[in-house]
C-alpha positions, 0 to 999 in steps of 0.5 A: 382154663377153657380147655386143657391144652393151650389154644396156640398149640392146638392150632399148630399141631398136626391135624387129622382128617376123616378122609381114608385115602393115602393122598394128603387130605385137601381139607385138614380137620382139627377138633378143639375142646370147647367149654362145658362139652363137645368140640370146635371143629376147625377145617382148613383148605389145603391145596397150596399149589392151586391156592385152595381153588375148589376142585371136585375132589376138594368139594367132595371132602367139604361135603363129607364134613358138612354132611356128617354134622347135618346128618347127626353122625357128628354130634360132638361138634358145637361150632364149625370153623372153615379156614386155610392151611395155605399162607396168602389165600383163603380160597381163590374160587373155582378151579379154572384149570379143572373147569377148562376140561369140563363138558357142559354136563360136567359143569352142570353137575359140579355147580349142582354139587357146589350149590347143594353143599353150600346150602347144606353148610348154610343150614347146619344146626350149629354156628359156622364161622369162616376165618379169612386171613388173606384173599377170598374171591369168587367161589371162595367168598361164596363159601364164606357167605354160606357160614353164619359169621365171618372173621377176617384179618386186617389185610384180607381182600374179598370180592366177587370178580365173576363179571370180569370173566363174563359170568355171574356168581353162581353159588349163592353170591347173587342172593346171599350177598344182598341179604347181608349188605343190601341190594345196592351195595351187593350190585356195587361189588358184583357189577364192578368185580372189585375187591374190598378190604377188611375195614370196608367189608366190616363197615358194610356188614359183610364181615363180623369181626376184624382181628389183628394177626391170624383170622383162624385164631380170632375165629377160634376165640369167637367160637369159644365165646359162643360155646360158653353159652348153653349148648341147647340154647345156642342150637335153638338160637341158630334155628330161630335166627334165619334157619327156617323158623323166623319171627315170633313163632320161631322165637317162641319155639326156641324159648319152649325148647330151652326153658325146661332144660337142665342147663337153664336150671343150672344157670339159675342155680349158678346165679343164686350161688354166685358161680359160673354155670357148668352146662351139660347140653341137656 
């Protein structure tokens, strides 16, 4: 087995959060043992009454988790998954009720924090995955666009409806979406504000995989696939493919980083001995 505890049990057991407040966490956190070494961290947005709308408090919790990985304080997590603990929605976007009471200064500060958090998420040194089982709109889709991979259920609906509210996507949608699907397709979605289903999203390259049933379980399976590779090699690949080191130089840097590792030598030994490698992340 890849982990000592069955996957379905791990996904259903009571999660924990690093948040120290007495109120229920707005984001729950579960660590799942990964193949070889380390863990897969599963974060679930947990604002059922607000359909997981992004409030200042929820954003602060998300930033805390992201910054722990980015700063190196959390060295155990090998893949980060963001999903939902609320049935029927991934994230409904910004908390419009909260925003209604904002001053211009409040709005500017919130957008700065949101953009910064999503940029930090998009530049983490590990693979990141969004698990979308239902609806992801506006800021919810922009959150998903900030991750490396997107796994969706067959019934998922996603879109950027901001122009119908007389605004434009303000947290990465105007540049991350065209980077994925091209300018023309991005304009189609942004100008019309329409929702697209899983099949159309897959066809245009907006999502990576469509799964039957729960997208979170599908995302964990993808994370398990990723973690079967060498830990150092996975991080190097993330850096070489779109993390600031691009082209031949980035690829060369990544290769030099992994070629002398213990894991690479272990892979060669395992090949000769006709067995599966046991990587250490060294």
